[in-house]
N, C-alpha and C positions, 0 to 999 in steps of 0.2 A: 493521609494528612500531609500537608506541605507548610512551610513557613513562607509567608509573603511579606514584602517590605511595605512601607507606608505608601509608596507610589502605586503599588498594585491595588491596595485598598482604595486609594483615591481614584484610580482609573475606573474601578468598579462602580463608584457612586457619583462621579463627576464626569461630565462629557469631556473627552480628550481623544487624541489620535489612537490611544490604546484601549479605549473603553470596550470596543467589541471583542478585542482579544481577552480582556479581563473577564468578560461574560463567558467566553468560550472556555477559559481556564476554570471558572467556577463550575461549569457543566461537567468538565473532566474530573475535577477534584473539588468538592465542596467543603472539606474540612480544612480551614485555614487557621494558622496559628502565627503568633508574633510575640516579641518581647513587649513588656509594658510600655516601652518607649513609643510604640505606635500611637498611643493616645495623644501625647504632646505633639508629635509630628503632624498628626491629622488635624489637631486644633490649629496649628500654624497654617496648614493648607486651606482650611475652611475660612480662617481669618483673612487670608489673602483674597479668596473668592468673594467674601463679603465686601472688603475694601474696594475691590474692582467692580462691585455691584453686579456680579455674575450670579450670586445667590443672596437670599435674605438671611437674617439671623435665624428665623424660624426654619428655613431650609437647612441651614447648617446644623441646627439642633436635631432635626429629623435624621439627617445623614449620619450624625455622630451616634445617635441611638441605634440606628440600623447596623452600623459597624460594630457597636458593642454587642448587639445580638449575634452578629455573624461570628464574632470571636469569643463568645461566652465559653468559659471553661478551657480556652486555648490561648491564654495569655500567661507569659512566664517571666519569672525573675531570671536574671542572667548572671553568670559567673564573671565577675569583673576582671579577675586575673586572666582568664581565657580571652576575653575581649581585648584587653591591653596587649596581650602576647600576639594575637593575630593582627591587630592594628599596627603594631610596631613592625612585624615581619612583612606586612603587605603594603604599608604606606596608605592604607584606606582609613577614612575617619572612624573613630571608635563607635560613633552612633550607627554607622553602616555595619560595622563588625558585630554589633549586637545581634543582628538578624542572622549573620553567618554562624556565629557561636551557637545560637539556638538551634539552627538546622543541624549543625554537627552534633550537639548534645542529644537531640531527638532522633538522630540518624535518618533524617528526611531531607528532601531537596528544598533549597531556598529558590523561590521564583522571584525574579527581579528583572528590570530592564536597565539596571545600572551597569554601564559598560565596565567601569573599574572593578566592581565586584565580580562580574562575569569573567573578566580577564584574570583576576587574581585568585579566584576560587573555582576553577573549572570542575572540580570533583564535588562541589557542594551546590553551586548556583547554576541555574538554567534560566534562559529567557522564556517568556510565555510561549513563543512559537516552538522553541526546542522542547519544552515540557509537553506541549500538546502533541507534538510528533512522537515523542517517546512513549506516551501512554497508549 
């Protein structure tokens, strides 16, 4: 099991420069988990794609349902005090620290392409290429 941030989920379902890497990540580790926040963040990403006319509303609904299936039984509530503590210490946004907090609570790796998270949490977070090499 790994924790993935919303960008990784987005790369897996939407065409981007990291889509192939997200697919390789899934092949290496298919049990993905995330804090409940991923739902709101993915809705924002999908809304942006709809507004830019890159996908339709129907496409967005299908993507969201597929992502729900992917994360079924692997969505978690987060300890707010822990999030606030690591956000304050790192200078990273609290919403990003939800993913870090979950990975630390589950004692698993967070996979992200977010440079600030990677720089501030080297014991918790790995990029997709780093994770793929490590496994």
